[in-house]
N, C-alpha and C positions, 0 to 999 in steps of 0.2 A: 722460780728457784734456779739458781745457778748449778751447773754440774760440777761435781767435785772430783778429786783425784782418787777417791775410794771406790772406783769401779762404777761410776754413774749415780751413786746416791746423791741426793740433793743436799747442798750446804744450807746452813741455817740463815734465814733472813728474818728480821723481826716480825713477829706475828701481829696481826691486827687485833685491836681490842674490841670491846663491846659485843655486838651480836655475832661477830666472827669468831668469838672464843670457842664455840662448839665445834668449829671446823679446824681447830688447831691440831697440829701433828704432835707426835711424841718424838723425843730426841734422846738418843743414847750418846753420852759424851765421855771422853777420856781427858783427864787433867794430868799435867805433869808438874811436879814441884820444881821450882826454880832453884831451890837450895839443897834438896835432898834427892836421892835416887829413888823416888816414889812416884807411882801413878795412882790415879783414883778413877774408877768407872762408876757411872751412875746414869739414871734416866730422869727426864723432866719434860715439861711442856714449854719451858722458857729457859734455854741455855744461858742467855746473857744474864738474866736475873740470878740464876743458880750459881754461875761463876762469881758474881759479886757477893753472894752469900758465903761461898767457900772462902774467898779472899777477905771477907769481913769477919772471919772467925766464928761464923754461925753454925758450923758443923764440927762436932766433937772429934770425929775421926780424921779430919783434914787440918784442923787448927794448928797442930804442932809443926806442920810442914809448909806453912805459908812462905811465900806467895805461890799461886798456881797459875798455869797458862793452859788454855784449851788447845789440845793437839789433835782432837778428832771429834767430829759431831756428825751423827748420821740420823736421818729423818725416817720415821715410820708412820703408817696410817693408823695403826692400832696400838693400844697399850700392851696387848699380848705379844705382838711382834717385837716391841721395844724391850720388854722384859726378857724375851728369849735371847735377843742379841746381847743384852747386858750380861745375862748369865753365861753366855758363851765367852765373852771377853774376860770374864773372871776365872775361866778355866785355864789350865796349863797351856793349851793350844791358843787360847785367846790372848794370854799374856805374851806368848811367843810372837803372835801376830802384831801386837802393839810394839813390842821390843824391836822386831825386824824393821819396822818403819818403811817397808817397801812402798806403801801407799802414799808416803809423804813425798816421794821423788817426782 
């Protein structure tokens, strides 16, 4: 995995299929609407597929704000860690972190 600008968290690289599925990581991601001042925070095991689902109008809460771009993707070993991070990013401090975008520089 490549090191990212978010303080050493690994960036997403496509996961292997088949028997390697059980070793897949969990990812917390932030999407930014290209046409509206909106962000969306979620977690998944496959960020590439999930972004395609969002941009394909498969999610009721993101469909009105198409299209979306992936602006942050963090990797975690466990579902519990990913959920904890997702919950943080949905708090006031988490939204400030996303908005400040200091990790993008």
